[in-house]
Backbone bond lengths (Angstrom), bond angles and torsions (degrees), N, CA, C in turn:
res aa  C-N    CA-C-N  psi(-1)  N-CA   C-N-CA  omega(-1)  CA-C   N-CA-C  phi
1 M - - - 1.461 - - 1.563 112.17 -
2 P 1.329 119.47 -31.87 1.489 118.51 177.34 1.507 112.19 -57.69
3 D 1.373 118.39 -27.47 1.439 122.74 -179.73 1.514 112.90 -62.81
4 I 1.336 116.03 -25.60 1.456 120.65 -177.02 1.516 112.53 -88.75
5 L 1.375 116.65 -9.47 1.459 120.68 -175.06 1.515 111.39 -65.88
6 L 1.339 120.24 -45.42 1.470 123.77 -179.17 1.534 111.27 -60.80
7 P 1.392 117.92 -47.64 1.472 117.08 177.84 1.518 113.58 -60.67
8 I 1.347 117.55 -35.55 1.501 120.46 -179.92 1.546 109.48 -68.38
9 I 1.347 116.61 -38.82 1.474 121.21 176.13 1.527 110.05 -63.14
10 A 1.376 114.83 -45.27 1.467 120.17 178.21 1.532 111.63 -59.55
11 L 1.347 115.00 -40.78 1.467 120.78 -178.33 1.562 110.59 -64.91
12 L 1.349 115.38 -46.37 1.490 119.62 -177.89 1.517 112.09 -70.93
13 S 1.343 117.82 -42.84 1.439 120.61 179.77 1.540 110.69 -69.30
14 G 1.361 116.61 -33.40 1.454 121.03 174.46 1.503 112.65 -60.79
15 F 1.337 117.57 -43.63 1.468 121.78 178.20 1.532 110.44 -63.76
16 A 1.371 115.85 -43.72 1.470 119.67 179.42 1.524 112.54 -60.04
17 L 1.348 116.66 -45.87 1.461 121.58 177.18 1.501 112.92 -64.85
18 L 1.309 116.54 -33.52 1.450 123.19 179.89 1.513 110.30 -64.34
19 I 1.307 116.06 -44.58 1.485 121.72 178.58 1.506 110.60 -63.96
20 W 1.353 118.03 -44.29 1.465 120.24 179.61 1.509 111.53 -63.96
21 S 1.369 115.55 -48.45 1.466 119.14 -174.16 1.552 111.64 -67.00
22 A 1.347 115.86 -34.07 1.476 119.50 -179.47 1.555 109.44 -65.95
23 D 1.331 115.30 -36.15 1.461 121.62 177.65 1.546 110.99 -65.14
24 E 1.329 115.43 -47.65 1.453 121.81 178.39 1.521 111.00 -61.64
25 F 1.299 114.07 -45.24 1.479 122.32 -177.27 1.512 109.86 -60.30
26 T 1.339 116.40 -47.25 1.495 121.65 -178.85 1.542 110.75 -65.45
27 D 1.352 115.99 -45.86 1.475 120.09 179.58 1.510 113.54 -59.29
28 N 1.309 115.03 -46.61 1.497 119.14 -178.98 1.500 112.64 -74.22
29 G 1.308 118.64 -30.65 1.447 121.12 172.32 1.506 112.54 -62.35
30 A 1.358 115.62 -38.73 1.452 122.64 176.93 1.527 110.57 -65.72
31 K 1.352 116.11 -41.39 1.473 120.18 -179.96 1.503 111.72 -63.85
32 I 1.336 116.59 -41.69 1.486 122.69 179.26 1.514 109.18 -61.85
33 A 1.353 116.16 -44.59 1.461 121.59 -179.70 1.551 108.74 -60.35
34 N 1.342 116.50 -37.98 1.455 123.11 -178.92 1.525 109.92 -69.62
35 I 1.350 116.03 -46.88 1.478 121.42 -177.13 1.507 110.66 -61.00
36 F 1.358 117.95 -45.94 1.461 120.96 -174.45 1.519 113.60 -97.09
37 N 1.376 115.42 6.59 1.451 120.81 -178.03 1.492 112.80 52.69
38 V 1.332 114.77 43.01 1.472 122.61 -178.97 1.507 108.03 -97.19
39 S 1.350 116.85 139.18 1.469 120.33 177.15 1.504 111.85 -57.72
40 P 1.367 116.46 135.94 1.475 117.78 177.68 1.547 113.98 -61.55
41 L 1.345 114.46 -24.47 1.484 118.38 175.76 1.526 109.54 -62.96
42 I 1.330 116.02 -42.11 1.497 120.40 179.91 1.513 110.36 -65.23
43 I 1.351 116.25 -39.84 1.498 120.37 176.70 1.540 107.77 -61.90
44 G 1.332 116.92 -45.04 1.471 120.44 178.57 1.508 113.36 -61.06
45 L 1.328 115.07 -45.37 1.474 120.11 -178.91 1.522 113.12 -66.38
46 L 1.344 116.25 -48.29 1.447 120.49 -172.54 1.506 113.70 -89.86
47 I 1.333 116.18 -66.98 1.490 118.95 -174.51 1.518 111.23 -63.76
48 F 1.365 117.28 -49.73 1.441 119.38 -178.87 1.522 111.17 -76.40
49 G 1.341 116.01 -43.19 1.498 119.22 -179.50 1.509 111.31 -59.99
50 F 1.333 116.87 -48.83 1.447 120.88 179.13 1.532 110.96 -69.76
51 G 1.351 115.45 -47.00 1.449 120.14 -174.95 1.528 112.51 -62.27
52 T 1.358 115.94 -45.01 1.460 116.90 -177.90 1.519 112.84 -79.49
53 S 1.340 118.10 -7.99 1.448 122.14 171.76 1.535 112.03 -89.31
54 A 1.334 117.19 -5.17 1.453 120.80 178.20 1.525 114.71 -54.07
55 P 1.384 118.61 -42.00 1.466 117.83 177.69 1.542 113.19 -60.28
56 E 1.363 115.85 -40.51 1.461 119.69 177.41 1.525 111.57 -62.16
57 M 1.335 115.81 -42.50 1.480 121.61 179.33 1.516 110.40 -63.30
58 L 1.313 115.34 -41.81 1.490 120.02 -179.65 1.527 110.37 -65.75
59 V 1.340 116.24 -47.68 1.479 120.76 -179.58 1.543 109.38 -63.57
60 S 1.363 117.24 -43.48 1.422 122.10 -178.61 1.549 112.36 -62.55
61 G 1.352 115.57 -45.03 1.449 120.96 179.30 1.531 112.62 -63.94
62 L 1.335 116.22 -46.95 1.475 120.11 179.83 1.516 111.76 -64.87
63 A 1.332 116.59 -40.94 1.471 120.69 179.87 1.523 110.24 -65.50
64 A 1.359 116.61 -42.73 1.458 121.41 179.76 1.530 111.75 -63.76
65 M 1.324 117.33 -38.44 1.477 120.56 178.67 1.530 111.76 -67.53
66 D 1.348 116.19 -27.51 1.453 120.65 174.86 1.536 111.87 -84.82
67 G 1.313 116.01 0.19 1.491 121.29 179.20 1.520 112.49 83.29
68 N 1.321 117.67 6.56 1.478 121.20 -179.37 1.510 111.79 -95.76
69 T 1.366 115.73 69.30 1.457 120.27 -175.14 1.524 112.57 -71.59
70 G 1.346 116.17 -20.57 1.473 119.53 178.90 1.516 110.45 -62.44
71 L 1.343 114.86 -39.84 1.466 120.72 177.84 1.524 110.41 -65.06
72 S 1.354 116.35 -42.36 1.482 123.02 179.59 1.537 110.18 -58.23
73 I 1.335 115.41 -50.48 1.492 121.15 -177.23 1.547 108.88 -66.86
74 G 1.310 116.19 -46.09 1.475 119.72 -179.90 1.515 111.57 -61.58
75 N 1.332 116.85 -37.52 1.477 120.91 179.74 1.522 111.82 -63.98
76 A 1.377 115.06 -43.99 1.481 120.08 179.50 1.526 111.60 -63.10
77 V 1.349 115.50 -51.71 1.478 119.78 -178.46 1.516 110.99 -66.64
78 G 1.338 116.86 -43.97 1.446 120.03 -179.70 1.497 114.37 -62.78
79 S 1.343 115.62 -38.51 1.465 120.59 179.24 1.548 110.89 -65.87
80 N 1.323 116.36 -36.28 1.482 118.95 178.46 1.535 110.02 -65.42
81 I 1.348 117.16 -37.94 1.455 121.19 176.86 1.518 109.78 -63.97
82 F 1.327 118.15 -46.02 1.444 122.57 177.64 1.519 111.60 -59.59
83 N 1.331 116.18 -42.48 1.500 121.29 -176.20 1.521 113.30 -60.01
84 I 1.353 114.97 -48.25 1.466 117.91 -176.69 1.528 109.49 -79.45
85 A 1.333 117.05 -51.28 1.460 120.97 -171.60 1.530 113.18 -70.16
86 L 1.338 115.59 -42.64 1.445 120.43 -175.36 1.542 111.79 -95.51
87 V 1.344 117.01 -56.43 1.465 120.70 -175.49 1.529 111.43 -61.64
88 L 1.311 116.61 -52.53 1.481 119.88 -178.86 1.543 110.82 -71.64
89 G 1.343 116.62 -37.44 1.449 120.86 179.97 1.523 110.50 -61.87
90 V 1.340 117.34 -52.16 1.453 122.90 -178.89 1.514 110.91 -63.11
91 S 1.346 117.12 -41.41 1.470 122.03 178.29 1.532 111.86 -59.82
92 A 1.373 116.50 -41.10 1.457 121.45 -179.02 1.556 110.11 -71.08
93 I 1.329 116.78 -31.56 1.486 120.08 179.45 1.543 108.56 -68.94
94 I 1.362 116.50 -37.66 1.462 121.76 178.10 1.538 110.15 -63.02
95 A 1.318 115.28 -48.77 1.483 121.28 178.73 1.519 109.12 -156.78
96 P 1.339 117.82 131.56 1.461 120.52 178.56 1.531 110.82 -52.93
97 I 1.336 116.09 135.69 1.466 120.75 -173.23 1.540 110.52 -105.61
98 E 1.337 114.25 122.27 1.442 120.17 174.53 1.513 110.73 -79.04
99 V 1.302 119.19 126.98 1.459 123.55 -177.07 1.530 108.20 -107.46
100 H 1.350 116.25 125.21 1.475 120.48 178.61 1.519 109.19 -68.87
101 K 1.365 117.90 132.86 1.447 121.95 -175.17 1.533 112.98 -54.87
102 D 1.351 115.94 -35.06 1.485 120.90 -178.97 1.513 113.07 -59.76
103 I 1.344 115.44 -31.06 1.489 119.28 -179.22 1.528 107.98 -63.86
104 L 1.363 116.38 -42.45 1.475 120.81 -177.78 1.503 111.90 -70.82
105 K 1.350 116.50 -29.65 1.470 120.42 -178.28 1.530 111.02 -82.42
106 K 1.306 117.63 -27.72 1.482 119.27 -172.36 1.528 112.31 -119.28
107 E 1.342 117.15 -70.70 1.436 121.00 -171.95 1.536 113.67 -62.65
108 W 1.372 114.85 -43.44 1.489 116.85 177.83 1.527 111.00 -61.56
109 V 1.341 115.70 -40.23 1.477 119.66 179.69 1.535 110.28 -59.69
110 F 1.343 117.40 -42.34 1.455 122.00 177.39 1.510 111.26 -61.67
111 L 1.357 116.57 -41.99 1.465 121.74 178.16 1.521 110.50 -63.22
112 M 1.300 117.68 -40.01 1.482 122.45 -178.69 1.539 109.35 -65.41
113 I 1.365 114.49 -44.53 1.471 118.35 179.32 1.518 110.57 -62.27
114 A 1.337 116.32 -44.18 1.487 122.03 179.40 1.556 110.67 -61.65
115 T 1.335 115.55 -41.70 1.481 120.17 179.04 1.531 112.20 -63.48
116 L 1.362 116.21 -45.11 1.480 121.23 178.30 1.523 110.19 -65.28
117 C 1.344 117.08 -42.71 1.418 123.10 -179.46 1.565 109.57 -60.62
118 A 1.324 116.46 -45.67 1.460 120.37 178.22 1.498 112.00 -62.80
119 G 1.326 117.99 -38.14 1.452 122.69 177.06 1.522 112.04 -61.81
120 L 1.354 115.81 -43.38 1.479 121.48 179.82 1.545 110.05 -65.07
121 L 1.351 117.07 -38.55 1.472 121.49 -179.95 1.525 111.73 -69.27
122 L 1.319 116.24 -35.44 1.485 121.73 -177.79 1.514 113.46 -82.94
123 M 1.388 116.53 -14.65 1.454 120.92 -174.19 1.519 114.99 -59.15
124 D 1.337 117.20 -29.99 1.469 119.99 179.88 1.510 110.50 -84.14
125 Q 1.335 117.08 8.59 1.470 123.57 178.63 1.557 113.42 59.22
126 Q 1.355 113.42 28.60 1.457 121.32 175.80 1.524 108.64 -130.65
127 L 1.319 115.99 139.34 1.476 120.04 172.89 1.546 105.63 -126.67
128 D 1.365 114.48 99.24 1.483 118.80 -175.72 1.536 110.25 -113.04
129 R 1.342 114.65 -171.13 1.469 119.27 -173.81 1.530 111.82 -70.69
130 V 1.342 116.86 -31.00 1.501 120.68 177.16 1.501 108.70 -62.71
131 D 1.390 116.82 -43.86 1.464 121.73 178.37 1.545 110.52 -62.32
132 G 1.369 115.16 -42.62 1.444 120.69 177.64 1.511 113.48 -60.55
133 L 1.343 116.16 -39.70 1.484 120.61 179.71 1.524 111.45 -70.14
134 I 1.362 116.33 -37.57 1.491 121.40 176.52 1.521 109.87 -58.99
135 L 1.361 114.20 -48.75 1.461 120.97 179.41 1.528 112.80 -62.00
136 L 1.364 114.81 -39.50 1.434 121.41 178.73 1.529 111.22 -64.43
137 T 1.346 116.97 -39.12 1.442 123.06 176.05 1.522 111.57 -61.25
138 L 1.342 115.49 -42.65 1.468 120.23 176.22 1.557 111.92 -61.60
139 L 1.320 115.35 -37.66 1.457 120.30 177.23 1.529 111.08 -62.27
140 I 1.342 116.58 -47.61 1.471 122.64 178.68 1.540 110.71 -58.29
141 L 1.349 115.86 -44.16 1.479 120.16 179.12 1.518 110.51 -63.79
142 F 1.329 117.60 -40.25 1.463 120.77 -178.81 1.548 110.64 -66.95
143 L 1.362 116.07 -43.21 1.468 119.95 179.50 1.540 111.50 -63.93
144 T 1.363 115.83 -40.62 1.443 120.06 179.53 1.560 110.22 -63.93
145 Y 1.300 116.02 -42.96 1.476 120.99 178.90 1.508 109.96 -63.96
146 T 1.340 117.75 -44.75 1.453 121.45 -177.02 1.538 112.70 -62.50
147 F 1.331 115.85 -42.63 1.485 119.89 -179.41 1.546 109.25 -67.68
148 K 1.337 115.66 -38.50 1.473 118.53 176.41 1.493 111.03 -63.79
149 E 1.317 116.07 -41.36 1.479 122.03 -178.99 1.511 111.11 -66.80
150 S 1.318 117.77 -33.49 1.462 122.31 -179.22 1.500 113.80 -63.00
151 K 1.354 114.56 -29.26 1.484 119.90 -179.15 1.546 109.85 -76.92
152 N 1.375 115.17 -29.58 1.448 118.35 -178.38 1.528 115.14 -86.80
153 S 1.380 115.37 -17.87 1.439 120.17 -173.85 1.510 112.82 -78.79
154 S 1.329 116.23 135.12 1.439 120.80 176.83 1.509 113.67 -119.35
155 H 1.350 115.65 -3.92 1.493 120.56 -174.26 1.520 109.83 -69.06
156 H 1.340 115.45 131.50 1.449 118.67 -178.32 1.552 111.24 -130.33
157 E 1.320 114.50 152.43 1.463 118.40 -171.86 1.539 111.79 -138.00
158 F 1.353 117.03 4.75 1.438 118.38 -171.74 1.578 110.77 -110.67
159 D 1.312 115.98 33.02 1.482 117.98 -178.48 1.516 111.41 -68.63
160 D 1.379 116.80 -18.62 1.456 118.74 -176.20 1.536 111.51 -93.88
161 L 1.323 118.15 18.27 1.485 118.73 174.21 1.522 109.28 -61.65
162 A 1.315 115.12 142.16 1.475 122.05 -173.73 1.523 112.07 -52.30
163 Q 1.331 117.23 -34.10 1.457 119.82 179.81 1.527 108.49 -147.46
164 T 1.290 116.67 158.03 1.459 119.36 176.66 1.513 107.28 -70.23
165 V 1.343 114.75 131.48 1.468 117.90 -174.09 1.528 109.24 -80.83
166 D 1.306 116.64 126.00 1.443 123.54 179.24 1.526 109.07 -82.37
167 K 1.316 115.03 140.16 1.474 118.90 179.70 1.546 112.88 -58.46
168 N 1.358 115.18 -24.70 1.478 118.80 176.53 1.510 113.02 -65.56
169 Q 1.332 115.61 -17.13 1.452 119.07 -179.71 1.514 113.81 -84.67
170 T 1.323 114.67 0.55 1.502 119.46 -174.64 1.547 111.29 -56.46
171 T 1.332 117.69 -50.82 1.456 119.96 -177.61 1.513 111.34 -60.00
172 K 1.358 115.93 -45.67 1.443 118.75 179.38 1.524 111.95 -63.13
173 A 1.325 118.02 -40.04 1.475 122.30 179.79 1.531 109.94 -62.51
174 W 1.355 116.70 -47.22 1.468 120.60 178.55 1.546 112.00 -61.98
175 L 1.356 114.94 -39.98 1.465 120.88 179.94 1.516 110.68 -63.18
176 M 1.342 115.40 -48.37 1.467 120.65 -179.77 1.521 113.13 -66.68
177 L 1.364 114.55 -31.92 1.462 119.52 176.54 1.547 108.22 -65.09
178 L 1.362 116.15 -43.11 1.460 120.91 179.00 1.545 111.50 -64.58
179 V 1.330 115.47 -44.75 1.477 121.66 178.66 1.545 108.58 -60.57
180 G 1.353 116.47 -45.66 1.438 120.94 178.54 1.504 113.01 -59.67
181 L 1.346 116.95 -41.92 1.443 122.85 177.87 1.537 111.26 -63.45
182 I 1.329 116.33 -46.96 1.476 119.53 -179.89 1.499 112.48 -61.33
183 V 1.363 117.06 -43.76 1.457 120.74 178.91 1.530 109.03 -67.19
184 L 1.339 116.47 -38.39 1.475 121.21 179.77 1.522 110.79 -58.47
185 I 1.301 117.41 -48.60 1.470 122.87 -179.46 1.554 110.31 -67.30
186 S 1.320 115.72 -46.73 1.484 120.88 -179.72 1.494 111.93 -60.47
187 S 1.349 115.94 -43.12 1.466 118.52 -177.79 1.531 110.61 -70.17
188 A 1.352 116.96 -32.77 1.457 119.94 174.30 1.519 110.92 -61.99
189 K 1.361 115.82 -41.32 1.448 121.86 179.06 1.544 109.77 -64.04
190 L 1.304 115.64 -39.44 1.480 121.70 179.13 1.513 110.93 -62.83
191 V 1.354 114.47 -43.79 1.472 120.62 178.34 1.541 110.81 -63.90
192 V 1.351 116.66 -43.15 1.476 120.18 178.08 1.503 110.85 -60.41
193 W 1.385 116.89 -48.94 1.477 119.71 -179.17 1.531 110.30 -60.65
194 G 1.359 116.69 -48.20 1.470 118.79 -178.06 1.539 110.06 -62.85
195 G 1.322 115.98 -43.05 1.506 119.83 -179.30 1.530 112.49 -63.05
196 V 1.322 117.03 -41.65 1.446 120.74 177.66 1.493 112.96 -64.56
197 E 1.355 116.96 -43.92 1.458 121.14 179.33 1.541 112.48 -65.13
198 V 1.345 114.84 -39.80 1.502 119.40 178.22 1.535 108.62 -66.33
199 A 1.360 116.86 -41.94 1.474 120.59 -179.33 1.555 110.32 -63.09
200 K 1.337 115.84 -42.97 1.471 121.27 177.70 1.538 111.15 -59.68
201 A 1.335 114.69 -42.58 1.460 119.85 -179.62 1.532 112.93 -60.57
202 F 1.352 113.97 -28.98 1.457 119.82 179.38 1.545 113.55 -97.46
203 G 1.357 113.80 9.18 1.450 120.15 171.92 1.556 116.50 76.07
204 V 1.371 115.73 27.23 1.459 119.54 177.40 1.526 108.05 -83.22
205 S 1.354 116.70 142.64 1.463 119.10 -172.98 1.527 112.18 -71.92
206 D 1.365 115.80 156.11 1.457 122.27 179.69 1.518 112.54 -58.90
207 L 1.340 118.70 -37.30 1.471 122.46 -177.64 1.551 108.45 -63.97
208 I 1.327 116.78 -47.19 1.438 119.85 -177.59 1.547 110.52 -67.48
209 I 1.370 115.08 -36.23 1.471 119.34 176.14 1.550 110.13 -58.31
210 G 1.336 114.79 -48.07 1.463 120.55 179.69 1.498 113.90 -60.53
211 L 1.311 116.41 -45.19 1.480 121.85 -177.63 1.514 113.37 -73.05
212 T 1.315 116.79 -25.62 1.461 119.49 -176.00 1.511 113.36 -110.24
213 V 1.308 118.39 -66.48 1.479 122.68 -175.86 1.527 112.58 -61.62
214 V 1.378 117.29 -48.29 1.442 120.98 -176.90 1.533 110.91 -67.80
215 A 1.355 115.09 -43.44 1.491 119.00 179.05 1.516 111.61 -63.60
216 L 1.357 114.78 -42.73 1.468 120.75 175.88 1.516 111.34 -63.03
217 G 1.333 114.68 -44.96 1.470 120.57 -179.07 1.490 114.47 -57.90
218 T 1.356 115.82 -42.56 1.489 119.41 179.81 1.511 110.87 -77.44
219 S 1.346 118.67 -15.33 1.454 121.93 176.07 1.557 112.88 -94.02
220 L 1.335 115.49 -8.32 1.482 118.64 -178.75 1.526 113.96 -58.90
221 P 1.355 119.33 -38.50 1.485 117.84 176.61 1.539 111.32 -58.07
222 E 1.323 117.12 -44.78 1.474 120.91 179.51 1.532 110.01 -60.04
223 L 1.325 116.25 -43.28 1.467 121.38 -178.80 1.529 110.59 -64.06
224 A 1.338 115.02 -46.19 1.499 121.61 -177.93 1.536 109.03 -63.95
225 V 1.351 118.08 -48.31 1.456 122.10 -177.50 1.533 109.74 -66.89
226 S 1.324 119.89 -38.44 1.452 121.90 179.39 1.541 112.53 -66.31
227 I 1.353 115.54 -43.01 1.455 116.98 179.10 1.543 110.48 -66.47
228 A 1.336 116.26 -41.39 1.444 119.38 177.16 1.541 111.40 -59.97
229 S 1.343 116.39 -40.76 1.499 120.04 179.49 1.517 110.80 -68.52
230 V 1.344 118.85 -38.60 1.467 120.48 176.47 1.503 112.64 -61.53
231 L 1.318 115.15 -44.09 1.475 119.71 -178.07 1.560 110.08 -64.61
232 K 1.349 116.33 -27.38 1.465 121.50 -179.93 1.569 109.38 -92.95
233 K 1.355 116.80 5.81 1.457 122.90 -177.50 1.535 115.44 57.10
234 Q 1.329 114.80 30.53 1.493 121.39 176.77 1.525 108.14 -97.11
235 F 1.338 116.04 69.08 1.451 120.67 -168.04 1.559 115.00 -67.41
236 E 1.349 114.71 -32.56 1.466 117.01 179.22 1.508 111.13 -61.53
237 M 1.378 116.74 -34.47 1.435 119.90 -179.13 1.539 110.39 -70.01
238 V 1.317 120.65 -28.28 1.451 123.66 178.40 1.527 109.01 -64.17
239 V 1.341 116.91 -57.40 1.431 122.29 -176.49 1.564 109.52 -66.93
240 G 1.335 115.14 -40.74 1.493 119.28 176.50 1.514 111.39 -60.22
241 N 1.339 116.78 -40.92 1.441 121.00 -179.36 1.548 111.35 -64.25
242 V 1.354 116.50 -43.43 1.475 120.84 -179.52 1.524 111.29 -67.66
243 I 1.333 116.05 -48.73 1.475 118.98 179.84 1.540 110.96 -65.80
244 G 1.338 116.62 -43.24 1.470 119.42 178.18 1.504 113.52 -62.01
245 S 1.360 116.17 -43.24 1.443 121.21 179.42 1.523 110.55 -64.47
246 N 1.375 117.01 -44.89 1.458 119.67 178.63 1.513 113.10 -63.51
247 L 1.357 116.95 -35.88 1.477 119.48 175.91 1.508 111.45 -64.74
248 F 1.345 116.77 -43.11 1.474 120.60 178.68 1.563 109.66 -65.06
249 N 1.341 116.27 -39.65 1.457 118.66 177.73 1.511 112.92 -64.22
250 T 1.351 116.16 -41.63 1.461 122.33 -177.30 1.507 112.24 -72.14
251 I 1.321 118.68 -42.98 1.496 117.94 -173.02 1.531 112.79 -108.11
252 A 1.331 120.10 -17.68 1.450 120.64 176.69 1.515 112.73 -101.13
253 V 1.354 116.40 -52.87 1.455 120.55 -178.25 1.522 112.21 -63.83
254 L 1.382 115.04 -40.32 1.486 119.47 178.00 1.532 111.18 -67.37
255 A 1.355 116.39 -32.48 1.507 119.70 -177.91 1.525 109.83 -67.29
256 I 1.321 118.51 -32.30 1.473 122.36 -174.52 1.515 113.87 -57.71
257 P 1.348 119.68 -54.05 1.503 118.37 177.69 1.548 114.34 -61.43
258 G 1.376 114.63 -36.01 1.446 117.61 179.37 1.567 112.78 -64.80
259 L 1.348 114.54 -36.07 1.486 119.65 -179.74 1.508 111.86 -80.22
260 I 1.319 118.25 -36.29 1.479 122.28 -175.18 1.529 111.37 -85.73
261 H 1.318 117.31 -46.41 1.487 118.75 -173.58 1.514 108.16 -147.63
262 P 1.362 117.78 82.45 1.505 121.09 177.88 1.521 111.74 -53.10
263 S 1.310 117.99 136.98 1.478 119.64 179.15 1.515 110.65 -164.45
264 D 1.345 114.12 -176.95 1.481 121.42 178.99 1.545 110.71 -74.05
265 V 1.315 114.01 150.53 1.474 120.08 175.27 1.524 107.00 -97.19
266 P 1.372 117.89 126.95 1.457 119.67 178.59 1.521 111.83 -52.35
267 L 1.300 116.91 141.17 1.499 122.94 -176.69 1.545 110.16 -61.09
268 E 1.332 117.19 -38.12 1.472 120.84 -176.03 1.560 110.79 -62.51
269 V 1.308 116.92 -27.13 1.493 119.16 -176.51 1.547 108.63 -63.83
270 M 1.322 118.15 -45.60 1.462 119.03 -178.40 1.530 112.43 -82.63
271 Q 1.297 117.34 -21.18 1.508 119.23 -179.37 1.528 111.50 -87.42
272 R 1.344 117.77 -32.25 1.455 119.71 -173.43 1.508 113.61 -119.66
273 D 1.325 117.13 -51.68 1.494 121.40 -169.19 1.500 114.12 -81.56
274 Y 1.337 118.72 -45.63 1.461 120.71 -179.54 1.515 112.51 -61.56
275 P 1.371 119.87 -45.55 1.469 118.76 178.28 1.525 113.94 -56.99
276 I 1.385 116.79 -36.82 1.471 120.56 177.51 1.522 110.85 -66.13
277 M 1.358 115.36 -40.13 1.464 120.70 179.68 1.544 110.18 -63.60
278 L 1.351 116.12 -41.88 1.481 121.77 179.71 1.534 109.14 -67.15
279 L 1.333 117.71 -43.65 1.467 122.77 179.49 1.553 110.48 -59.60
280 L 1.311 116.70 -43.58 1.489 120.26 179.81 1.522 112.94 -69.27
281 T 1.337 116.99 -32.69 1.468 119.94 176.59 1.506 110.85 -65.38
282 V 1.379 115.65 -38.35 1.474 121.60 177.03 1.531 108.30 -69.24
283 L 1.332 116.64 -43.46 1.479 122.81 -178.36 1.550 110.03 -61.48
284 L 1.328 117.23 -35.25 1.474 121.50 177.31 1.507 110.12 -55.27
285 F 1.337 117.08 -42.57 1.467 120.39 178.98 1.526 111.39 -71.20
286 I 1.358 115.31 -42.92 1.490 120.77 -177.23 1.543 111.41 -59.62
287 V 1.358 115.04 -46.57 1.487 117.50 -176.19 1.540 111.04 -77.15
288 S 1.329 117.65 -18.76 1.475 120.06 179.32 1.506 113.27 -85.71
289 Y 1.350 117.49 -38.54 1.428 120.81 -168.78 1.567 110.47 -83.89
290 K 1.292 115.27 127.04 1.484 122.24 176.99 1.503 108.96 -127.60
291 F 1.348 116.67 124.45 1.464 121.39 -179.03 1.514 111.32 -66.33
292 G 1.360 115.08 121.01 1.455 120.21 173.00 1.543 114.30 66.90
293 K 1.325 116.50 12.26 1.475 120.77 -179.78 1.527 109.34 -127.99
294 K 1.337 114.38 175.74 1.482 120.55 170.19 1.518 107.61 -64.29
295 H 1.303 115.71 137.95 1.517 119.52 178.33 1.503 107.42 -81.73
296 I 1.300 116.55 103.96 1.467 122.75 -176.57 1.534 109.28 -130.13
297 I 1.384 114.51 131.69 1.492 119.62 171.34 1.504 104.03 -90.89
298 N 1.323 118.81 108.59 1.458 122.31 -177.93 1.526 113.23 -84.79
299 R 1.316 117.28 176.40 1.480 121.27 -175.37 1.563 111.31 -63.75
300 F 1.350 116.41 -36.69 1.477 120.51 179.04 1.523 109.85 -62.69
301 E 1.352 114.76 -45.06 1.465 118.68 179.91 1.517 112.61 -66.48
302 G 1.374 113.93 -35.49 1.469 118.64 174.44 1.546 109.95 -61.92
303 G 1.320 114.14 -38.47 1.487 119.98 177.46 1.515 111.77 -63.39
304 I 1.350 118.12 -36.86 1.471 123.18 177.92 1.544 109.85 -62.77
305 L 1.362 115.06 -44.83 1.480 119.36 179.28 1.544 110.82 -62.92
306 V 1.308 117.05 -42.73 1.494 120.70 178.24 1.563 110.17 -65.61
307 A 1.364 115.38 -35.75 1.512 118.60 177.60 1.529 110.35 -64.92
308 V 1.375 118.41 -41.09 1.479 120.45 175.78 1.509 110.97 -61.13
309 F 1.349 117.14 -39.71 1.469 123.04 177.09 1.543 110.14 -62.43
310 S 1.355 117.59 -43.31 1.458 120.58 179.87 1.535 112.22 -64.13
311 L 1.349 115.83 -40.28 1.455 121.54 177.88 1.522 111.37 -64.24
312 Y 1.358 116.15 -37.95 1.458 120.84 179.65 1.555 108.40 -67.53
313 M 1.313 117.88 -43.23 1.464 122.59 178.07 1.540 110.74 -61.13
314 W 1.382 114.18 -42.36 1.480 118.99 176.75 1.516 111.42 -59.86
315 Q 1.330 116.74 -41.39 1.461 123.42 178.88 1.523 111.52 -60.43
316 L 1.358 115.34 -38.96 1.456 119.92 -179.42 1.548 111.79 -66.02
317 F 1.343 113.58 -39.40 1.454 118.78 -179.47 1.513 111.45 -78.77
């Protein structure tokens, strides 16, 4: 039993650091948006979306270099499922989330196109360099569109910041954002390691550990940032974070194994995991869009997303 003590300490300290770093990350992301008059949606899509997808990119790259592309693909698809079903579902249960209509008209449409495109590329059960380059091209198009959009956007959501952010604070805000991100990723890794070791100690199989603990671990930054954003009533950043993270997972994380180590796609991915990812991407629009009303994901709809996640987990076991 003493062997399990260190993993349990790692797990608990990892969660504590995750909560602290998510709070710092959210606060400083808000300050940067305020300083540069950037839309919080853009911060959510780019800084949080890319930043919180860093664990998936790291895992995907390392796994691909070891020739284990199945883990890379599973991690990308699995994390997308966790992001919509668990991250957005739990966030909506904590507080109903108002969704800006522009997200549904633009960013969600881009996510849907990327999801369908990824499905078509994976359908032949091969992920090669051509597929990787196509996904990389989609990423470049998305980044170009987002930067262009950020110049046109005037919508703001950070009027309730404790104080007006001075431009002299820019360096400190960027530094603390970077520190927050590093601690966020490191603490997620600590949680994954502790969780895997605890699971092994209780005799849970490697496959289930990979599909649950590792996928959850790489999605923990998204969950922590989203909950912190909900508690601060920065709702655009929640949806922007989830859509941005899923876009990076679909077109950047999936491109990595194709470019580094082309290989076969496990049959289970297209039979079981991809259809759930596609269903949840469609559900994201259904629960968000309200005819002639404010677009709000309420607690009941959050519960539906969490129920889909529970059914998926039950299917894995």
